[in-house]
C-alpha positions in Angstrom: 36.0 31.9 -28.6 36.3 33.3 -25.1 32.5 33.7 -24.9 32.0 30.1 -26.0 34.3 28.8 -23.3 32.5 30.9 -20.7 29.1 29.6 -21.8 30.3 26.0 -21.8 31.7 26.5 -18.3 28.4 27.9 -17.1 26.5 25.1 -18.7 28.7 22.6 -16.9 28.2 24.3 -13.6 24.4 25.0 -13.8 23.4 21.7 -15.6 23.6 19.5 -12.4 21.5 22.0 -10.5 18.6 21.7 -13.0 19.0 17.9 -12.9 18.5 17.9 -9.1 15.4 20.2 -9.3 12.1 18.3 -8.5 10.0 17.3 -11.5 6.2 17.2 -11.6 6.0 13.7 -10.2 8.3 14.6 -7.3 6.2 17.6 -6.4 3.0 15.4 -6.6 4.4 12.8 -4.3 5.8 15.4 -1.8 2.4 17.1 -1.7 0.5 13.9 -1.3 2.7 12.7 1.5 2.5 16.0 3.3 -1.3 15.8 3.2 -1.2 12.2 4.4 0.8 13.3 7.4 -1.7 16.0 8.1 -4.5 13.5 8.0 -2.7 11.3 10.5 -1.1 8.6 8.4 2.3 7.1 9.1 4.3 6.1 6.0 7.1 3.7 5.1 8.6 2.1 2.0 7.6 -1.6 1.8 8.3 -4.6 -0.4 5.6 -7.1 -1.2 6.3 -10.5 -2.6 5.1 -10.7 -6.2 2.2 -13.0 -6.8 2.8 -13.4 -10.6 6.6 -13.6 -11.0 7.8 -15.1 -14.3 10.1 -18.1 -14.4 13.1 -15.7 -15.1 12.2 -13.6 -12.0 12.1 -16.7 -9.8 15.3 -18.5 -10.8 18.5 -17.2 -12.3 20.2 -19.0 -15.1 22.8 -20.2 -12.6 20.0 -21.9 -10.7 19.9 -19.5 -7.7 16.5 -19.0 -6.3 15.2 -15.4 -6.2 12.5 -13.6 -4.3 10.8 -11.1 -6.7 9.2 -8.2 -4.9 7.1 -5.1 -5.7 8.2 -1.8 -4.0 5.3 0.2 -2.8 4.4 2.6 0.0 2.6 1.5 3.2 0.2 4.1 4.6 -0.7 3.2 8.2 -3.7 4.4 10.1 -2.8 3.8 13.7 -5.4 2.5 16.1 -6.3 4.7 19.0 -7.3 1.8 21.4 -5.5 -1.4 22.4 -6.9 -4.5 20.9 -7.2 -8.0 22.4 -5.7 -10.6 20.0 -7.0 -9.0 16.7 -6.3 -10.7 13.3 -2.9 -10.2 11.8 -3.8 -10.2 8.1 -2.2 -9.0 4.8 -4.9 -9.3 2.2 -3.5 -9.1 -1.3 -5.0 -7.9 -4.6 -4.7 -11.0 -6.8 -3.2 -10.6 -10.3 -5.1 -11.9 -13.3 -2.7 -14.9 -13.6 -1.0 -15.7 -10.3 2.1 -17.9 -10.7 2.3 -18.8 -7.0 -0.4 -20.7 -5.1 -3.0 -18.3 -3.6 -6.3 -18.6 -1.7 -9.0 -16.2 -2.9 -11.0 -14.7 0.0 -13.1 -12.1 -1.8 -13.4 -11.6 -5.5 -10.0 -10.5 -6.7 -8.5 -10.5 -3.2 -6.7 -13.3 -1.3 -3.6 -14.5 0.4 -0.6 -16.7 -0.7 -0.9 -20.3 0.4 2.9 -20.4 1.2 5.5 -18.1 2.6 6.4 -16.3 5.7 2.9 -14.9 6.3 1.0 -18.1 5.6 0.4 -19.1 9.2 -0.7 -15.6 10.4 -3.0 -15.1 7.4 -4.6 -18.5 7.9 -5.3 -17.8 11.5 -6.6 -14.3 10.8 -9.0 -15.6 8.1 -10.4 -18.1 10.6 -10.9 -15.3 13.1 -12.7 -13.1 10.6 -14.8 -16.0 9.5 -16.4 -16.0 12.9 -17.5 -12.3 12.7 -19.8 -11.4 9.9 -19.7 -7.7 10.6 -16.0 -7.5 10.2 -16.0 -9.7 7.1 -18.7 -7.5 5.5 -16.7 -4.4 6.4 -13.5 -5.8 4.8 -15.4 -6.9 1.7 -17.0 -3.5 1.2 -13.7 -1.8 1.6 -11.6 -3.9 -0.8 -14.2 -3.9 -3.5 -14.0 -0.1 -3.6 -10.2 0.4 -3.3 -8.5 2.0 -6.3 -6.4 -0.2 -8.6 -3.2 1.3 -7.2 -3.8 -0.4 -3.8 -2.0 -3.7 -3.8 -2.8 -4.9 -0.3 -4.8 -4.2 2.9 -3.2 -5.0 6.2 -4.6 -5.5 9.7 -2.6 -5.9 13.0 -2.8 -5.0 16.6 -1.6 -1.4 16.0 -2.9 -0.3 12.7 -4.9 -0.7 9.5 -2.8 -0.1 6.4 -2.9 0.1 2.7 0.0 -0.8 0.5 -0.1 1.0 -2.8 1.6 2.5 -5.8 0.9 6.1 -4.9 2.8 7.4 -8.0 0.2 6.0 -10.4 -2.9 6.4 -8.2 -3.9 9.6 -10.0 -3.1 9.9 -13.8 -0.6 12.5 -14.7 -2.1 15.8 -15.9 -1.0 19.1 -17.4 -2.6 20.8 -14.4 -0.4 19.8 -11.4 -2.6 21.5 -8.9 -5.7 19.7 -10.1 -3.9 16.3 -10.0 -2.7 17.0 -6.4 -6.2 18.0 -5.3 -7.5 14.7 -6.8 -4.8 12.9 -4.8 -5.8 14.6 -1.6 -9.5 13.8 -2.1 -8.5 10.1 -2.7 -6.4 10.1 0.5 -9.4 11.4 2.5 -11.6 8.7 1.0 -9.0 6.0 1.9 -8.7 7.4 5.4 -12.4 7.1 5.9 -12.4 3.5 4.7 -9.6 2.6 7.1 -11.3 4.4 9.9 -14.4 2.3 9.3 -12.3 -0.9 9.6 -10.5 0.4 12.7 -13.8 1.1 14.4 -15.1 -2.3 13.6 -11.9 -3.9 15.0 -12.3 -1.9 18.2 -15.9 -3.1 18.5 -14.9 -6.7 18.1 -11.4 -6.9 19.7 -11.3 -3.8 21.9 -10.7 -4.2 25.6 -14.3 -3.3 26.4 -15.8 -5.6 23.7 -17.7 -8.7 24.4 -15.5 -10.8 22.1 -15.8 -14.4 23.3 -12.2 -15.1 22.0 
């Protein structure tokens, strides 16, 4: 009986410790983010407005209006040169059946027609429409982004992806292989963002011949 009491006491003491130990998913995300920092990314948690909220997600039974969001991570590639009035755009991957009004810009990508970002996105799309090189660069990029990427952002300081990093690489028995695949994907994403950044500098850099 004494031994049973001792074992039970040890189980109660040690159990929470095992509960707090990182699991495979935690280790994958930690390794991925560490590699992202080494590549030069800045990261922060972000909330994107859902483009396909259900009626229940938009309005409570009491009638109170809701603002459904998707939590994701924003990986920012900071620009190395100041820009002169570049586009401020948040280009979204469009769901199969959007339940809010959206404007499709490229196949499967667009912007909401209403909301806090509407004016900035509209102005940015007008700017990009005047530069075929930038438009082509954006089109090539978004058409090759993995499904886990929900949005691509441009502003005066950075080019960013907003993504569900936890599902970017399918879970596998071999944790090391999964992490290596994630690192390779990050390097590919960095190269794509660098290409956009270089194009922005060509068009909106202080030494560019941008007529705007």
